[in-house]
C-alpha positions as CSV (number, residue, x, y, z in Angstrom):
1,M,-30.4,13.9,-215.8
2,I,-34.1,14.4,-216.7
3,S,-34.6,17.0,-219.4
4,P,-37.2,19.8,-218.9
5,E,-39.0,18.5,-222.0
6,S,-39.6,15.1,-220.5
7,T,-41.2,16.6,-217.4
8,N,-43.2,19.3,-219.1
9,Q,-41.3,21.8,-217.0
10,P,-40.4,25.1,-218.7
11,R,-36.9,25.2,-220.0
12,Y,-36.4,28.7,-218.6
13,T,-37.9,30.3,-215.6
14,S,-37.6,34.0,-216.8
15,I,-36.4,36.0,-219.7
16,Y,-33.3,36.7,-217.6
17,D,-32.7,33.0,-217.2
18,L,-33.2,32.4,-220.9
19,L,-30.8,35.2,-221.9
20,S,-28.2,34.2,-219.3
21,Q,-28.2,30.6,-220.5
22,V,-27.9,31.5,-224.1
23,A,-25.2,34.1,-223.3
24,G,-23.3,31.4,-221.3
25,E,-23.5,29.0,-224.2
26,A,-22.3,31.7,-226.6
27,A,-19.4,32.6,-224.2
28,D,-18.5,28.9,-223.9
29,L,-18.3,28.6,-227.7
30,E,-16.2,31.7,-227.8
31,K,-13.8,30.3,-225.3
32,D,-13.7,27.0,-227.2
33,A,-13.0,28.9,-230.4
34,W,-10.2,30.9,-228.8
35,S,-8.6,27.7,-227.4
36,K,-8.8,26.0,-230.7
37,L,-7.1,28.9,-232.5
38,H,-4.5,30.0,-230.0
39,E,-3.7,26.8,-228.0
40,K,-4.3,24.0,-230.5
41,R,-3.6,25.9,-233.7
42,D,-6.8,24.3,-235.1
43,S,-8.2,26.8,-237.6
44,A,-10.9,24.4,-238.9
45,G,-12.1,23.8,-235.3
46,Y,-12.0,27.6,-234.6
47,L,-14.3,28.1,-237.6
48,L,-16.6,25.3,-236.5
49,S,-17.0,26.8,-233.0
50,L,-17.7,30.2,-234.5
51,Q,-20.4,28.7,-236.8
52,K,-22.0,26.9,-233.8
53,R,-22.1,30.2,-231.9
54,A,-23.7,32.0,-234.9
55,R,-26.3,29.2,-235.3
56,L,-27.1,29.5,-231.6
57,I,-27.8,33.3,-232.1
58,S,-29.7,32.6,-235.4
59,E,-32.0,30.3,-233.4
60,L,-32.7,32.9,-230.7
61,P,-36.1,34.1,-232.2
62,T,-37.3,30.4,-232.2
63,T,-36.1,30.0,-228.6
64,L,-38.0,33.1,-227.6
65,E,-41.1,31.8,-229.4
66,E,-40.9,28.5,-227.5
67,F,-40.5,30.5,-224.2
68,R,-43.5,32.6,-225.1
69,L,-45.6,29.5,-225.9
70,S,-44.7,28.1,-222.5
71,G,-46.2,31.2,-220.8
72,G,-43.1,33.3,-220.7
73,I,-43.2,37.0,-221.4
74,V,-40.8,38.4,-224.0
75,P,-40.2,42.1,-223.9
76,D,-40.2,44.0,-227.2
77,E,-36.6,45.0,-226.6
78,V,-35.6,41.4,-226.4
79,E,-37.6,40.4,-229.5
80,S,-36.1,43.3,-231.5
81,F,-32.6,42.3,-230.3
82,A,-33.2,38.6,-231.3
83,Q,-34.5,39.5,-234.7
84,S,-31.6,41.9,-235.4
85,Y,-28.9,39.6,-234.2
86,A,-30.4,36.5,-235.9
87,G,-30.2,38.4,-239.2
88,I,-26.5,39.3,-238.5
89,A,-25.8,35.7,-237.5
90,N,-27.4,34.4,-240.7
91,E,-25.5,36.8,-242.8
92,A,-22.3,35.7,-241.1
93,L,-23.1,32.0,-241.7
94,E,-23.7,32.7,-245.3
95,D,-20.4,34.7,-245.6
96,N,-18.6,32.0,-243.6
97,R,-15.5,34.1,-243.0
98,T,-13.9,33.9,-239.6
99,F,-13.8,37.7,-239.1
100,T,-17.5,38.1,-239.8
101,L,-18.4,35.1,-237.6
102,S,-16.2,36.3,-234.8
103,T,-18.0,39.7,-234.6
104,V,-21.6,38.3,-234.3
105,L,-21.9,39.1,-230.5
106,N,-19.3,41.7,-230.1
107,L,-20.2,44.5,-232.4
108,S,-19.0,47.3,-230.1
109,P,-15.8,48.9,-231.6
110,G,-12.8,48.8,-229.4
111,G,-14.2,46.1,-227.1
112,L,-12.0,43.7,-225.3
113,A,-12.2,39.9,-225.4
114,S,-13.0,39.9,-221.7
115,D,-15.9,42.3,-222.1
116,P,-19.4,40.8,-221.8
117,N,-21.0,39.8,-225.1
118,D,-24.1,41.7,-226.2
119,I,-26.5,39.0,-224.9
120,E,-24.9,39.2,-221.5
121,K,-25.3,43.0,-221.6
122,L,-29.0,42.6,-222.5
123,A,-29.6,40.0,-219.8
124,A,-28.1,42.3,-217.2
125,R,-30.9,44.8,-218.0
126,F,-33.4,42.4,-216.7
127,G,-31.4,41.3,-213.7
128,P,-31.7,38.1,-211.8
129,P,-35.3,37.5,-210.5
130,E,-35.7,38.6,-206.9
131,E,-35.9,35.8,-204.3
132,V,-39.2,35.6,-202.6
């Protein structure tokens, strides 16, 4: 597969696309973490998956800047979200406790594991681009 970088194509086509892909990666890491903890009884692997998810979120401001440099438009709401959650993710990485790491994208009290994570909720506000 040819990567977007090697063809000078933008990595993301819209802010919705960017947020949806990052949310999907985060959700995949969450599922992987859950599987490692509950099915494989691998607490070290669980912690590693949570750390990867936190790193993904901590890198969101950089991802947005790259998107902006490629001509993408980043709404203020998304920029604010990214800065806030990157700070939370960085604190969780410094703390390195499973509880703190597990709450990085699911800060709503009383939420269920099946609920959309906070990036999925943000992406939904921008909806998929309309077909032309």
